[in-house]
C-alpha positions as CSV (number, residue, x, y, z in Angstrom):
1,M,107.1,260.9,121.3
2,D,105.0,258.0,123.5
3,K,102.9,257.4,120.3
4,N,106.0,257.7,117.7
5,F,107.8,254.6,120.1
6,K,104.8,252.3,119.5
7,E,104.0,253.2,115.8
8,K,107.7,251.8,115.5
9,F,106.8,249.1,118.1
10,R,104.3,247.6,115.9
11,H,106.4,248.2,113.0
12,L,109.9,245.9,114.3
13,L,106.8,243.7,115.7
14,R,105.9,243.7,112.3
15,K,109.2,243.0,111.1
16,E,110.9,240.3,113.3
17,S,107.2,238.2,113.4
18,F,108.9,237.5,109.8
19,Y,111.2,235.7,110.2
20,I,110.0,234.1,113.1
21,A,107.9,232.4,111.6
22,L,110.2,232.2,108.3
23,F,113.2,231.0,111.4
24,L,110.1,228.5,112.4
25,C,109.6,226.9,109.4
26,I,113.4,226.8,108.0
27,C,113.2,225.1,111.8
28,V,110.2,222.5,111.3
29,I,110.9,221.1,107.8
30,A,114.8,221.1,109.4
31,A,113.0,218.7,111.6
32,V,111.0,217.0,108.8
33,G,113.7,216.1,106.9
34,T,115.6,215.1,110.2
35,V,112.9,211.9,110.9
36,S,112.8,211.5,107.4
37,Y,116.8,210.8,106.6
38,K,116.7,209.0,110.1
39,R,114.0,207.0,108.8
40,I,115.6,205.1,105.8
41,S,118.8,204.9,107.6
42,N,116.9,202.8,109.6
43,Q,114.9,200.9,106.7
44,H,118.5,200.8,104.9
45,E,120.5,199.4,108.4
46,V,117.4,197.3,109.0
47,A,117.7,195.5,105.4
48,K,121.2,195.2,105.7
49,V,120.5,193.8,109.0
50,E,118.1,191.5,107.3
51,Q,120.1,190.9,104.1
52,P,123.3,188.3,106.5
53,E,120.5,186.2,107.7
54,K,118.2,185.1,105.2
55,E,122.1,183.9,102.7
56,L,123.4,182.6,106.4
57,T,120.3,180.6,106.1
58,L,120.6,179.2,102.2
59,N,123.8,178.6,103.4
60,I,123.5,176.5,106.2
61,N,120.1,175.0,104.1
62,D,122.8,174.0,101.0
63,K,125.8,172.5,103.3
64,S,122.8,170.2,105.1
65,V,121.6,169.2,102.0
66,T,125.0,168.6,100.6
67,N,126.4,166.9,103.5
68,E,122.8,164.0,103.3
69,I,124.6,163.0,99.6
70,P,127.9,162.0,101.1
71,N,126.7,160.5,104.4
72,A,123.4,158.3,101.9
73,E,127.4,156.6,100.1
74,R,128.3,156.5,103.5
75,V,126.3,154.3,105.3
76,E,125.9,152.4,101.2
77,N,129.1,151.9,100.8
78,N,129.5,149.9,104.7
79,A,126.1,147.8,104.0
80,K,127.4,147.1,100.8
81,E,131.3,146.4,102.4
82,E,129.1,144.4,105.0
83,S,127.3,142.7,102.7
84,K,131.2,141.2,100.6
85,V,132.7,140.6,104.9
86,S,129.9,138.5,105.7
87,E,129.7,137.1,102.1
88,K,133.3,136.1,102.4
89,T,133.0,134.8,106.0
90,A,129.9,132.1,104.7
91,S,132.1,131.2,101.6
92,K,134.9,130.2,104.3
93,E,132.7,128.5,106.1
94,N,131.6,126.5,103.9
95,A,134.2,125.4,102.0
96,K,135.6,124.5,106.1
97,S,132.2,122.7,106.4
98,V,132.7,120.8,102.3
99,A,136.3,120.3,104.0
100,S,136.4,119.2,107.1
101,T,133.2,116.1,106.0
102,T,135.2,113.4,104.6
103,V,133.8,110.1,103.0
104,N,135.7,106.6,103.1
105,L,134.5,104.6,100.8
106,S,134.2,100.8,101.3
107,N,134.7,98.5,98.2
108,P,131.1,98.0,96.0
109,I,132.7,94.6,95.7
110,E,134.7,92.1,96.0
111,G,137.8,91.8,93.5
112,K,140.9,92.7,91.7
113,V,141.5,95.1,89.6
114,S,141.3,93.9,86.4
115,R,142.5,97.6,84.3
116,G,143.9,100.1,86.6
117,Y,144.0,104.0,86.0
118,T,144.8,105.1,83.2
119,Y,142.9,108.4,82.0
120,P,143.0,110.1,80.1
121,A,145.7,108.4,78.1
122,P,144.0,106.7,75.5
123,V,144.3,102.2,76.1
124,K,144.7,100.2,73.3
125,V,141.3,98.4,72.9
126,E,141.7,96.0,69.6
127,D,143.7,96.1,66.2
128,N,144.4,100.7,65.5
129,L,141.5,101.7,68.4
130,Y,142.7,103.6,71.0
131,R,139.7,104.8,73.7
132,T,140.2,107.1,77.5
133,I,139.3,104.8,79.6
134,R,137.7,106.0,82.9
135,G,137.8,104.8,86.4
136,V,139.3,100.5,87.0
137,N,137.8,98.0,86.2
138,I,137.1,95.5,89.2
139,S,137.1,91.5,87.9
140,S,133.3,90.0,89.1
141,K,130.9,87.3,87.9
142,I,128.0,88.9,86.0
143,G,124.8,88.9,87.8
144,T,127.3,89.9,91.2
145,E,125.8,91.9,93.7
146,V,127.0,95.6,93.5
147,K,127.1,97.9,96.7
148,A,126.5,102.0,97.5
149,A,131.1,102.5,98.6
150,A,129.1,105.2,100.7
151,D,125.8,107.2,102.4
152,G,124.9,109.7,99.3
153,V,121.8,110.1,97.1
154,V,121.7,108.7,93.1
155,D,122.6,111.8,90.9
156,V,122.5,108.9,87.5
157,V,120.3,106.4,86.2
158,E,121.1,106.0,82.6
159,N,122.3,103.8,79.7
160,S,125.2,106.1,78.5
161,G,125.8,103.3,75.5
162,V,128.1,101.9,74.1
163,E,130.7,102.3,76.6
164,E,130.2,102.7,80.6
165,G,126.3,100.4,79.7
166,T,124.0,101.4,82.4
167,V,125.4,103.6,84.3
168,V,124.5,104.5,88.4
169,E,126.0,107.5,89.5
170,I,126.5,108.6,93.3
171,K,126.9,112.4,95.4
172,H,128.1,111.8,98.5
173,A,128.0,114.2,101.8
174,N,131.4,116.8,100.6
175,G,130.2,116.6,97.2
176,L,132.4,113.6,96.0
177,K,130.6,111.1,93.1
178,T,131.1,108.0,92.8
179,R,129.9,106.3,89.6
180,Y,128.9,102.0,88.9
181,G,129.2,101.0,84.9
182,N,128.4,98.0,83.1
183,L,125.5,97.0,85.9
184,D,122.2,95.1,84.6
185,K,120.1,97.1,83.3
186,N,117.8,95.9,85.8
187,V,118.8,98.7,88.7
188,S,117.7,98.5,92.4
189,V,117.3,102.2,92.7
190,K,116.1,105.2,91.5
191,V,117.0,108.9,90.8
192,G,116.5,111.0,93.8
193,D,116.4,108.3,96.7
194,K,118.6,107.2,99.4
195,V,120.9,105.3,100.2
196,T,122.7,103.7,102.8
197,A,126.8,102.2,102.9
198,N,126.9,98.9,101.4
199,Q,123.4,99.7,100.0
200,V,122.8,97.8,96.6
201,I,121.5,98.9,94.1
202,A,122.6,97.1,91.8
203,K,124.1,93.5,89.9
204,V,126.9,93.4,87.5
205,G,126.3,93.3,83.4
206,E,127.3,93.0,80.4
207,T,125.6,96.8,79.0
208,A,129.0,98.1,77.5
209,K,128.9,96.8,74.7
210,L,132.9,98.2,73.4
211,Y,134.7,97.2,75.8
212,D,132.8,93.5,76.3
213,K,133.8,89.9,78.0
214,E,135.5,89.3,75.5
215,T,138.4,91.3,75.7
216,F,137.8,92.6,79.7
217,G,136.7,90.3,80.7
218,E,133.7,90.3,82.9
219,Y,133.5,92.9,85.1
220,L,132.7,96.3,87.0
221,N,133.7,99.6,86.5
222,L,134.0,102.0,88.7
223,Q,135.1,106.0,89.2
224,V,135.3,108.5,91.6
225,I,134.7,112.1,90.5
226,N,135.7,114.8,93.0
227,P,133.3,117.7,93.6
228,N,135.2,120.6,90.8
229,G,134.5,116.7,88.6
230,E,137.6,115.6,87.8
231,Q,138.2,112.1,87.2
232,V,140.5,111.2,90.1
233,N,142.0,107.0,90.9
234,P,139.9,105.6,93.1
235,E,142.2,103.5,94.7
236,K,143.5,105.9,96.1
237,Y,140.4,105.9,98.0
238,L,139.7,102.9,98.2
239,K,141.7,99.5,99.1
240,L,141.6,97.2,95.9
241,K,143.6,94.0,95.2
């Protein structure tokens, strides 16, 4: 009986060991599968976490780039506005400076006004001949000294032709100009010379052939030109007789 029991027990062990081995194999396979699954899941989660970080970095860079352009434009626009303001301020200051610079004119020659200011209205020169004559004529003998009406710089010395003859033009501090015509051809100054008020610049001549002494007598033609290049009445600036 003991012998039969031992045989049965051995048979049972062989049978049960097969199932135990099978069970262990299944457990090992399950364990490996579980580990692999967790590893794959972890890698997937890591990938998910890393991906937003990359996108966030790109978004941050994109914002910094897009923000740089408006900032640069703002700086440039501010610089332009400041430049415009500076230019306007400088222009106003220059205008104030010119306006505040007053030039007092003195008579360049002693004599009476023989022809008053009529420009731009035409004046009868001869029968059926009318001309627009600039400035005024001051009666004075040929050879009489002509003096600068104020401090300035000689801007023009020329023979302008039959109407004005030999001319000297002086530019003064505020842009005002005085122009002296019908002078003797031998003048005492040249272009670029600095002159002072009452300095002799020329002598009365008879070089204006169209307006000769037979028609107008002996005279100095005096013109005053404003900073805009426009003719103005000299009697507004000078006390002429």
